[in-house]
GUPAKOL-133244 format. One line per 3 residues: number of its first residue (from 1); their letters; for each residue y, x negated, z negated of C-alpha. Coordinates in pm, whole numbers, plus 32768, in hexadecimal, padded with zeros to 4 digits. Layout:
GUPAKOL-133244
NUM) a) Y,X,Z; ...
This chain:
GUPAKOL-133244
1) mnt) 7A87,724A,81CB; 7B2C,738D,8240; 7C51,73B0,814F
4) nvl) 7CAB,7502,81E4; 7B6E,7592,814D; 7BCD,7510,7FF6
7) tst) 7D38,7577,7FFB; 7D1B,76C1,80B7; 7D88,77E9,7FE3
10) dcq) 7D1A,790B,80BC; 7C1C,79B7,7FDD; 7C56,7AE5,7F01
13) vvv) 7B8A,7B88,7DF0; 7B28,7CF5,7E0C; 7AD8,7DB7,7CCF
16) fav) 7A02,7EEB,7D0B; 7A23,7FA1,7BC0; 7B15,7FE5,7AA6
19) pgd) 7AC4,7F0A,7977; 7A7A,7FC6,7838; 7B95,7F04,779C
22) age) 7CB0,7E8E,787F; 7CF8,7D82,777D; 7BA6,7CE0,77C7
25) lat) 7BFE,7CB0,7935; 7D56,7C2E,78D5; 7CB4,7B30,77ED
28) vlt) 7BD6,7AB8,790A; 7D02,7A94,79F3; 7DB9,79C9,78EC
31) avl) 7C8E,78E9,78A7; 7C2E,78A5,7A12; 7D7F,78A7,7AC2
34) glh) 7E63,7843,79A3; 7F39,797C,79CC; 802F,79E6,78C1
37) ptd) 7F8E,7B02,77F5; 8097,7BFA,7868; 8062,7BA2,79D7
40) amv) 7EEA,7BAF,79A4; 7F03,7D0E,7910; 7FD3,7D81,7A3A
43) qsr) 7ED3,7CF3,7B2E; 7DB3,7D92,7A6F; 7E44,7EE8,7AC3
46) sap) 7DEB,7EA4,7C30; 7C80,7EEE,7BE1; 7BCA,7F78,7C92
49) gvl) 7C5A,7EC9,7DBF; 7CC8,7D7F,7E55; 7D65,7C9F,7D4F
52) pgk) 7EBC,7C13,7DAD; 7ED6,7AAC,7E1C; 7E09,79CD,7F00
55) lsr) 7D23,78C4,7E72; 7C4F,77A4,7EE3; 7ADF,77F8,7F17
58) eqa) 7A85,7737,7DDB; 7B8B,77EB,7D05; 7B2A,793D,7D91
61) erl) 79B7,7903,7D4B; 7A00,7897,7BE5; 7AD9,79CA,7BAE
64) aaa) 79DB,7ABA,7C47; 78C4,7A24,7B71; 7996,7A45,7A35
67) iqn) 79E4,7BB1,7A84; 7873,7BF5,7AC4; 782C,7B63,796A
70) igv) 78F2,7C81,78C7; 7817,7D7D,797E; 78FE,7DD1,7AA1
73) rae) 7894,7DA0,7C0B; 7975,7CAB,7CC3; 7956,7BF5,7E0E
76) vas) 7A0D,7AE7,7ECF; 7AA0,7B64,8017; 7B02,7A7D,8134
79) pee) 7C1E,7ACA,8228; 7B18,7B3D,8324; 7A97,7C44,8232
82) lad) 7BEA,7CC6,81BE; 7CBB,7D70,82C6; 7E0F,7CCA,82EF
85) lea) 7F08,7DDD,829E; 8032,7CF9,8262; 8097,7D19,83D0
88) tev) 807E,7E95,83CA; 8176,7F36,84BB; 8278,8019,8419
91) vhh) 8296,8154,84ED; 83C1,8240,84E8; 8360,832E,85FD
94) crc) 820A,83B0,865D; 8169,84F1,86D5; 8019,859C,86A6
97) vpa) 7FB6,8611,8802; 7E61,8675,8892; 7E32,851F,8936
100) gle) 7E69,845F,87F3; 7F6E,83D1,870B; 80A0,8377,87D9
103) ivd) 8171,8251,875D; 82D6,827A,87DA; 83D5,815F,87F0
106) prg) 8547,817B,878D; 85A4,81DE,88F3; 84BA,8309,88E6
109) vvq) 83BA,8265,89CC; 8248,8285,8975; 81DE,8124,8916
112) ati) 806C,8172,88E4; 7F7D,8297,88C5; 7E61,8263,87CC
115) pwd) 7D34,8340,8824; 7CD1,8410,86F8; 7B74,837C,86E5
118) evd) 7C13,8224,86B3; 7CD0,828E,8577; 7BF8,81E8,8470
121) lis) 7CA0,8213,831D; 7DB9,82E1,8283; 7E51,826C,813B
124) vgv) 7F71,831D,808B; 8027,82B3,7F52; 816D,82FC,7EA2
127) vpq) 8235,81BB,7E74; 8395,815B,7E06; 8489,817E,7F26
130) etg) 85A0,808A,7F7A; 864F,7FD7,7E5D; 873D,80B6,7D9E
133) why) 88B0,80AF,7DE9; 898D,7FC9,7D1C; 8AD7,804B,7C95
136) ptg) 8BD9,7F86,7BCE; 8BFD,8009,7A6F; 8D4C,8086,79FB
139) dma) 8E5B,813D,7AB9; 8ECD,8050,7BCB; 8FE3,813E,7C33
142) ils) 90AA,8102,7AF5; 91CF,8015,7B28; 9202,7F14,7A1C
145) aar) 92D9,7DDF,79F3; 91CE,7D47,7915; 90D8,7C4A,79A0
148) rsp) 8FA3,7D00,7A1F; 8E6C,7C77,797E; 8D2B,7C6E,7A46
151) rtp) 8C4D,7D99,7A09; 8AD8,7DBA,7A21; 8A6F,7E99,7B43
154) lei) 89B3,7FD5,7AF0; 886D,7FF9,7BAB; 87F9,8159,7BF2
157) pat) 867A,8166,7BF0; 85DB,8192,7D46; 852F,82DA,7D8D
160) agp) 83C3,82EE,7DF2; 8333,838F,7F27; 81F7,839E,7FFA
163) evw) 8195,82BD,8118; 805A,82AD,81EA; 7F99,8181,8267
166) itc) 7EC3,81BA,839D; 7DC6,80C1,8423; 7D28,80D7,857A
169) rsp) 7BFE,8031,861E; 7BBA,7F9B,8774; 7C96,7ED3,8758
172) frs) 7CF6,7ECA,85EB; 7E5A,7F42,85AE; 7F0E,7FC2,847A
175) fri) 8045,8097,844F; 811C,80FC,8327; 81F8,8232,831F
178) dhk) 82FF,8276,8213; 8332,83ED,81E9; 84B0,83D0,81E3
181) rmn) 84CC,82ED,8312; 83E4,83B2,83F4; 8467,847A,851E
184) yey) 83B3,85CB,8511; 843D,8658,8658; 82DF,86AB,86DA
187) lgd) 82BC,87B6,85C9; 83B1,888E,868A; 83F7,89DC,85E2
190) ckt) 8317,897B,84BD; 8400,8860,845B; 84BF,889B,8317
193) esa) 85E7,87F7,8268; 84F7,8754,8171; 8467,85FF,81CD
196) tan) 8351,8636,80CE; 82F0,8787,8165; 82F8,86F2,82C4
199) fml) 8221,85CF,824F; 811D,86C5,81CB; 811A,877B,831A
202) fln) 80EF,8630,83D0; 7FDD,85BF,82E2; 7F1C,8704,830B
205) dlm) 7F3C,86DE,8487; 7EB9,857C,8469; 7D8E,85EB,839A
208) rha) 7D3F,870A,8488; 7D47,8630,85BD; 7C84,850E,8522
211) pya) 7B70,85BB,845B; 7A8B,8489,845D; 7B88,8393,83D0
214) yvt) 7B46,8306,8276; 7C38,83AF,8186; 7C85,82F0,8047
217) pst) 7C6A,8398,7EF2; 7DE3,8378,7EC2; 7E1A,843E,8004
220) raf) 7D32,8557,7F99; 7DD8,8567,7E43; 7F31,8575,7EE6
223) lvh) 7ECC,868E,7FD1; 7E4B,876D,7EB7; 7F69,8716,7DC9
226) gpe) 7E79,8667,7CDC; 7ED7,858D,7BB2; 7FF7,84A6,7C0F
229) rlf) 7F45,8375,7B84; 7E4C,8393,7CA3; 7F4E,835F,7DB5
232) hfd) 8074,82AF,7D11; 8097,8138,7D4B; 8185,803A,7CB3
235) std) 81E3,7FAE,7E07; 819A,7FBC,7F7A; 80DD,7E74,7F4D
238) qlr) 7FF7,7F17,7E4F; 7FB4,8034,7F43; 7F70,7F33,8054
241) ryt) 7E68,7E89,7F7E; 7DD4,7FDC,7F20; 7DBA,8031,8093
244) qfh) 7D20,7EDC,80D8; 7C1E,7F1E,7FC7; 7BB8,8070,8053
247) lli) 7BA7,7FE9,81B4; 7AB4,7EE1,8132; 79DF,7FF1,808D
250) hrh) 79EA,80C1,81CC; 7979,7F9A,82A0; 785E,7F44,81B1
253) ag) 77E8,80AD,81B3; 77EE,80B0,8330
């Protein structure tokens, strides 16, 4: 008996539509996976898309069948079908040049040039940025002879900002660019003091140079300043799974 087949937890479930009632999907997740109702409701908001968590083939098939029973299309996806975006390279410096997308290393040396016809997918989302700063409450500058009691730190909420995920073919590669950590030197005189404005210039350059790339709905909504709910994500991980989902759709369509 091959125990690896029985214990492997590499499969994921892909939900292709929004349930009429998110509570129905949450109920299914609770019943099949034993999730806490609150966690199940959070996961149900991933639809349509790749549900969080990896499952055994048997678990994934039971979950997909149960979701189908509430009238929502769902499929089991193996690792071969879902692009692995967990090892996506974070890029801080790149350039849009006629030859392709140049990836530049910290020393300013061109690490790779991706021909424009190899740029396969562009996915933008607004996600929470780094964790907010922590400040001690109370005025620490005041001198006192009294014993100082421990104080609870005050956490300032993190701000949100856009980032773009880019996948390329032949061979498959994926890159992630945070708008605040990107070096926009290639923009030259067009570069502004605003990272958001520079990101928009870069994104428009990217779209112009790679007209045949699959552009996710969130990206299109972001470009036209559409409703925020269409391009806001709770986390970078949620955007990763959204990108994974649309890459799967793109590959199936191809």
